[in-house]
VEXDREN-2710 file (C-alpha; in Angstrom, 1 decimal):
% VEXDREN-2710
k/r/px/py/pz
1/UNK/210.3/141.9/60.6
2/UNK/210.2/145.0/58.3
3/UNK/210.7/148.7/59.2
4/UNK/206.9/149.1/59.1
5/UNK/206.5/146.2/61.5
6/UNK/209.0/147.8/63.9
7/UNK/207.1/151.1/63.7
8/UNK/203.8/149.4/64.4
9/UNK/205.3/147.6/67.4
10/UNK/206.7/150.8/68.9
11/UNK/203.3/152.5/68.4
12/UNK/201.5/149.7/70.2
13/UNK/204.0/149.7/73.1
14/UNK/204.2/153.4/73.6
15/UNK/200.9/154.9/72.3
16/UNK/202.8/157.6/70.4
17/UNK/201.4/158.7/67.1
18/UNK/202.6/156.5/64.1
19/UNK/203.8/159.5/62.1
20/UNK/206.0/160.7/65.0
21/UNK/207.4/157.2/65.5
22/UNK/208.1/156.9/61.8
23/UNK/210.0/160.2/61.8
24/UNK/212.1/159.1/64.8
25/UNK/213.0/155.7/63.2
26/UNK/213.9/157.4/59.9
27/UNK/216.0/160.0/61.8
28/UNK/217.8/157.3/63.8
29/UNK/218.6/155.3/60.7
30/UNK/219.8/158.4/58.8
31/UNK/222.0/159.5/61.8
32/UNK/223.6/156.0/61.9
33/UNK/224.3/156.1/58.1
34/UNK/225.7/159.6/58.2
35/UNK/228.0/158.8/61.1
36/UNK/229.3/155.6/59.4
37/UNK/229.8/157.4/56.1
38/UNK/231.9/159.9/58.0
39/UNK/234.1/157.1/59.4
40/UNK/232.6/157.0/62.9
41/UNK/231.2/153.9/64.6
42/UNK/227.9/153.8/66.5
43/UNK/227.6/152.1/69.9
44/UNK/224.2/151.3/71.4
45/UNK/224.8/149.8/74.9
46/UNK/222.9/146.6/75.4
47/UNK/222.0/146.3/71.7
48/UNK/225.2/146.4/69.7
49/UNK/227.6/148.3/67.6
50/UNK/227.5/149.5/64.0
51/UNK/231.2/149.2/63.0
52/UNK/233.2/149.7/59.8
53/UNK/235.2/146.7/58.7
54/UNK/238.2/147.1/56.4
55/UNK/238.5/144.5/53.6
56/UNK/242.0/144.0/52.3
57/UNK/242.9/144.1/48.6
58/UNK/242.6/140.7/47.0
59/UNK/242.6/139.0/43.6
60/UNK/239.1/138.0/42.3
61/UNK/238.4/135.6/39.4
62/UNK/235.8/135.8/36.7
63/UNK/235.3/132.0/36.1
64/UNK/233.2/132.4/32.9
65/UNK/235.9/134.5/31.2
66/UNK/238.8/132.8/33.0
67/UNK/240.3/136.2/34.0
68/UNK/241.7/137.6/37.2
69/UNK/241.2/141.1/38.5
70/UNK/242.4/143.0/41.6
71/UNK/239.6/144.0/44.0
72/UNK/240.9/147.1/45.8
73/UNK/240.8/147.4/49.6
74/UNK/237.5/148.9/50.8
75/UNK/235.3/149.4/53.9
76/UNK/232.0/147.7/54.6
77/UNK/229.4/148.4/57.3
78/UNK/228.9/145.6/59.9
79/UNK/226.8/145.0/63.0
80/UNK/228.3/143.4/66.1
81/UNK/225.6/142.5/68.7
82/UNK/226.1/143.2/72.4
83/UNK/227.0/140.2/74.6
84/UNK/223.7/140.4/76.4
85/UNK/221.8/140.5/73.0
86/UNK/223.7/137.3/71.9
87/UNK/222.9/135.5/75.2
88/UNK/219.2/136.4/74.8
89/UNK/219.1/134.9/71.3
90/UNK/220.9/131.7/72.4
END
């Protein structure tokens, strides 16, 4: 399912104008990205959490050149679904 599919689904379920729904979806995604870029996590009860995971420093290898390099510690975005969401999928 793509973003366009999600927008169409919301339009069908609510009857709200497609342009308005598109703006709301874009604003929500932008708000989540900005919050996470600022170091905050986003919690949506009953759906899940957008969290920041910390990856430790590690040694990586380039097999074709047979060299090692240090990959510095860094943060990555992650999604953790709510327990009710996981149960529904199972």
